[in-house]
C-alpha positions, -999 to +999 in steps of 0.1 A: +509-141-541+516-134-505+546-115-491+572-145-490+591-138-460+618-163-455+630-156-426+594-164-408+591-189-429+619-209-421+616-203-381+581-219-388+595-246-402+625-256-380+602-255-352+579-271-370+605-299-378+615-302-341+581-304-330+581-338-355+613-352-340+629-347-373+662-325-375+661-291-388+691-291-414+699-261-430+705-280-463+664-301-459+652-261-447+662-250-476+651-273-500+615-272-481+614-234-486+623-233-520+596-259-529+572-234-509+580-205-527+569-225-560+540-235-543+529-201-538+541-183-573+522-206-593+494-209-573+483-175-585+477-187-618+472-226-615+454-229-581+473-255-567+463-248-534+429-234-514+460-219-485+469-188-499+499-175-470+531-190-480+530-191-433+501-213-431+516-234-458+542-246-436+518-263-413+490-276-435+512-288-466+551-294-451+545-302-418+512-326-421+529-345-448+564-348-432+540-360-397+532-398-415+577-396-420+580-426-393+556-448-407+562-456-451+571-484-457+593-500-479+614-481-504+595-477-539+566-456-525+532-444-549+514-407-541+481-412-559+463-383-562+489-358-552+476-328-566+501-300-555+523-329-544+517-338-513+525-356-493+552-368-522+573-338-525+580-333-491+588-367-482+611-367-512+629-344-502+634-360-465+641-390-477+665-388-509+673-422-506+642-432-516+620-439-546+589-417-552+566-415-579+536-392-581+506-398-599+480-372-607+457-366-639+458-330-639+481-314-665+486-283-647+496-297-617+516-321-631+533-291-650+543-272-614+554-304-607+578-310-632+591-273-625+593-286-593+613-317-596+643-297-626+643-269-598+653-293-564+669-315-588+649-343-571+660-376-591+648-398-570+612-383-580+591-402-608+560-382-622+529-397-642+500-378-657+474-410-657+445-417-634+459-446-613+431-473-625+453-465-660+486-467-653+506-502-648+541-510-628+545-546-627+571-545-599+543-526-577+551-500-548+558-512-513+537-483-497+508-462-516+498-430-498+468-405-502+463-375-491+439-369-516+401-364-501+387-394-515+372-423-498+392-451-488+367-474-511+382-452-540+416-453-534+421-488-523+397-499-554+416-477-578+447-484-573+450-518-555+466-537-584+497-507-580+503-524-545+538-547-546+530-586-523+531-573-487+529-536-492+504-515-477+481-484-483+489-453-457+457-429-461+462-397-443+423-385-433+406-362-408+374-377-390+365-414-405+327-427-399+319-459-397+304-461-434+334-451-450+357-483-429+331-501-443+331-496-474+362-510-480+366-534-504+375-573-494+398-586-490+414-550-469+407-540-436+424-510-415+457-526-399+462-496-377+446-461-368+478-433-362+466-402-346+491-374-361+505-343-342+512-318-361+524-286-352+500-260-362+475-280-365+442-283-342+420-308-358+418-345-358+447-359-385+455-396-386+474-419-409+452-453-415+474-479-422+453-507-447+463-542-455+455-572-478+445-603-452+473-621-466+446-657-466+437-638-500+464-649-528+449-635-560+450-595-564+420-579-560+408-558-596+402-524-599+365-519-591 
């Protein structure tokens, strides 16, 4: 693990939170830094992220995840393909009053997330080791977020059965070409393209809000 310089990381995080319009209170910063410390530590053996420098992780992981905070919908949120807990863990730390379900089929990553949940006492986080296609939740979720590299079609087709009535998908993306947009399964469409301004990241980051056409009455089965 690269040297974990707490002071430098806290300064970078505080500046980044301010840039996002989030009040950088000490408790929030401390908990986010502890998550980052665990991520950097476990990354040595578990290869959780290609980014090895904890200072770089601040922008690429923490701030990138928190950039969607103003756009979250509802109280029950599902993070599909969460991997190392991104964006779910930073958002759960930011919003302790909301319920976050983190889903991933990778056992190593899930063991890491159990440690994070225990260490940070994240009572608002529920972990599920399974594939989205195999997961069932009768109540459904108000918002399904994804930071994974899967296509929009894959994200929607694998987890549309988990969306509550009136819910939406929030897909974090870089550039999206027309063919990917055209591949969205009916009756889903992109309701909004939201440009994300992430401190420390110059490349294009955007959030696609995907909604179900209300004129279709029946839920779409997984493809």
